[in-house]
C-alpha positions as CSV (number, residue, x, y, z in Angstrom):
1,M,-9.6,18.2,-10.1
2,N,-10.3,16.0,-7.1
3,A,-7.7,13.7,-5.6
4,L,-9.2,10.6,-7.2
5,E,-9.1,12.2,-10.7
6,L,-5.6,13.6,-10.0
7,L,-4.1,10.3,-8.9
8,A,-6.0,8.1,-11.4
9,H,-3.7,8.5,-14.3
10,P,-0.8,6.0,-15.1
11,V,1.9,8.7,-15.7
12,R,0.9,10.7,-12.6
13,L,0.8,7.5,-10.5
14,R,4.3,6.6,-11.8
15,I,5.6,10.1,-10.9
16,V,4.2,9.7,-7.4
17,H,5.9,6.3,-7.2
18,A,9.2,7.8,-8.3
19,M,8.9,10.6,-5.7
20,R,8.4,8.3,-2.7
21,G,11.0,8.3,0.1
22,E,11.5,12.0,0.6
23,R,13.2,12.3,-2.7
24,V,13.7,15.7,-4.4
25,L,13.7,15.2,-8.2
26,T,13.7,17.6,-11.1
27,T,11.3,17.2,-14.0
28,A,14.3,16.1,-16.1
29,Q,15.1,13.4,-13.6
30,L,11.4,12.3,-13.6
31,C,11.6,12.0,-17.4
32,A,14.5,9.5,-17.0
33,R,12.3,7.5,-14.5
34,V,9.3,7.5,-16.9
35,P,11.2,6.9,-20.2
36,D,8.2,5.7,-22.2
37,A,6.3,9.0,-21.7
38,S,7.3,12.1,-23.7
39,K,9.0,14.9,-21.9
40,A,6.1,17.2,-22.7
41,M,3.7,14.7,-21.1
42,V,5.9,14.4,-17.9
43,Y,6.2,18.2,-17.6
44,R,2.4,18.5,-18.0
45,H,1.7,15.9,-15.4
46,V,4.2,17.4,-13.0
47,E,2.4,20.8,-13.4
48,L,-0.9,19.1,-12.7
49,L,0.4,17.4,-9.6
50,E,2.0,20.6,-8.3
51,A,-1.3,22.6,-9.0
52,G,-3.2,19.8,-7.1
53,G,-0.9,20.1,-4.1
54,V,0.6,16.6,-4.5
55,L,4.0,17.9,-5.4
56,E,5.7,21.0,-3.9
57,V,8.7,22.9,-5.0
58,A,11.5,22.0,-2.6
59,E,14.3,23.9,-4.3
60,E,15.1,26.1,-7.3
61,R,18.4,26.8,-9.0
62,R,19.6,28.5,-12.1
63,V,20.9,26.3,-14.8
64,R,22.1,27.9,-18.1
65,G,19.8,30.9,-17.5
66,A,16.7,28.9,-16.7
67,V,15.2,28.0,-13.3
68,E,15.3,24.3,-12.5
69,R,12.9,23.2,-9.8
70,G,13.3,20.2,-7.6
71,Y,10.0,18.7,-6.4
72,R,9.1,16.8,-3.3
73,L,6.1,14.6,-2.8
74,R,3.6,15.8,-0.2
75,Q,2.8,12.5,1.5
76,D,-0.4,13.8,3.0
77,R,-1.8,14.6,-0.5
78,A,-0.5,11.5,-2.3
79,S,-3.3,9.1,-1.3
80,L,-7.0,9.2,-1.0
81,D,-8.6,10.0,2.3
82,P,-11.3,7.6,3.8
83,E,-14.1,10.0,2.7
84,A,-13.0,9.9,-0.9
85,I,-12.8,6.2,-0.9
86,A,-16.2,5.8,0.8
87,S,-17.8,8.1,-1.8
88,A,-16.2,6.4,-4.8
89,S,-18.5,4.6,-7.2
90,T,-18.0,1.2,-8.6
91,E,-16.9,2.8,-11.8
92,D,-14.4,4.9,-9.9
93,F,-12.9,1.7,-8.4
94,R,-12.9,0.0,-11.8
95,R,-11.1,3.0,-13.4
96,S,-8.6,3.4,-10.5
97,F,-7.7,-0.3,-10.6
98,A,-7.2,-0.2,-14.3
99,V,-4.9,2.8,-13.9
100,A,-3.0,1.1,-11.1
101,L,-2.5,-2.0,-13.3
102,A,-1.4,0.1,-16.3
103,A,1.1,1.9,-14.1
104,L,2.4,-1.4,-12.7
105,V,2.8,-2.9,-16.2
106,A,4.6,0.3,-17.4
107,E,6.9,0.2,-14.3
108,F,7.7,-3.5,-14.9
109,D,8.4,-2.9,-18.6
110,A,10.7,0.0,-17.7
111,Y,12.5,-2.3,-15.3
112,L,12.9,-5.0,-17.9
113,D,14.1,-2.5,-20.5
114,R,17.0,-1.3,-18.2
115,D,20.5,-2.4,-19.0
116,G,21.4,-5.2,-16.6
117,A,17.9,-6.0,-15.5
118,D,18.1,-9.4,-13.8
119,P,14.7,-10.6,-12.3
120,V,16.3,-13.6,-10.6
121,A,19.1,-11.6,-8.9
122,D,16.7,-8.8,-8.1
123,L,14.3,-11.2,-6.4
124,V,11.4,-10.1,-8.6
125,G,8.2,-11.8,-7.5
126,Y,4.5,-11.8,-8.4
127,R,2.4,-14.4,-6.8
128,Q,-1.3,-14.8,-6.2
129,H,-2.8,-16.7,-3.3
130,A,-6.4,-17.5,-3.0
131,V,-7.2,-17.7,0.8
132,W,-10.4,-18.1,2.8
133,L,-10.7,-15.2,5.3
134,S,-13.5,-13.8,7.5
135,R,-13.7,-10.0,7.6
136,D,-11.9,-10.0,10.9
137,E,-9.1,-12.3,9.5
138,L,-8.8,-10.0,6.5
139,V,-8.5,-6.9,8.7
140,E,-5.8,-8.7,10.8
141,L,-3.9,-9.7,7.6
142,I,-4.0,-6.1,6.3
143,G,-2.7,-4.9,9.6
144,A,0.1,-7.4,9.6
145,M,1.1,-6.4,6.1
146,R,1.1,-2.7,7.1
147,Q,3.2,-3.5,10.2
148,A,5.7,-5.2,7.8
149,I,5.7,-2.4,5.3
150,V,5.4,0.8,7.3
151,P,8.9,0.6,9.0
152,V,10.7,0.5,5.6
153,L,8.7,3.3,4.0
154,S,11.1,5.8,5.6
155,N,14.2,4.1,4.3
156,E,16.4,6.6,2.4
157,P,18.3,5.8,-0.8
158,R,21.8,4.3,-0.2
159,P,24.2,2.6,-2.6
160,D,23.2,-0.8,-1.3
161,R,19.5,-0.2,-1.7
162,A,17.2,-0.5,-4.7
163,Q,13.8,1.0,-4.7
164,Y,11.1,-1.8,-5.0
165,L,7.5,-1.3,-5.9
166,L,5.2,-3.3,-3.6
167,S,1.6,-3.6,-4.7
168,P,-0.6,-5.5,-2.2
169,I,-4.0,-6.1,-3.8
170,Q,-6.9,-7.9,-2.2
171,F,-10.4,-8.4,-3.2
172,P,-12.9,-11.3,-2.8
173,I,-13.1,-13.7,-5.7
174,E,-16.0,-15.6,-4.2
175,G,-18.6,-14.5,-1.7
176,P,-19.3,-16.2,1.6
177,E,-21.7,-19.1,1.5
178,R,-25.3,-18.1,2.3
179,T,-27.2,-20.4,4.6
């Protein structure tokens, strides 16, 4: 299974989201993070991600006679390389976007279903802005967003921190005027 196929599934994408930030989680802990998927489904997708090299076993310990594994995300394998993106078809992009949206909706539903979910206090936001940009301006904007996000990617969990899912999406809704 190639990287695109491996990551283009809503449950696997949610597992990858849950593992971000150098976390080590067991499959049971992942089941709690993806409560709308069956345990069997989460276990199956963890196995696929491990076999595909996206997850690695970080620790093992005996629990009531069974071996419990803690998994860690391999950051270098958890995204598509430029060659995979360049060779993706229009249908690959369509399917990947649908998976990303399905995972985003599932994550948002799981958030709203939690006890004490408070979108106002948690500063939940989802806005869309239609802006006119040249290619150079778009590249500059993407760079500025990366500069804002990259420094906080290495933040570790603490009692005063909540994990937020940021999903920057950009695509043209109208082409440039032709003269």
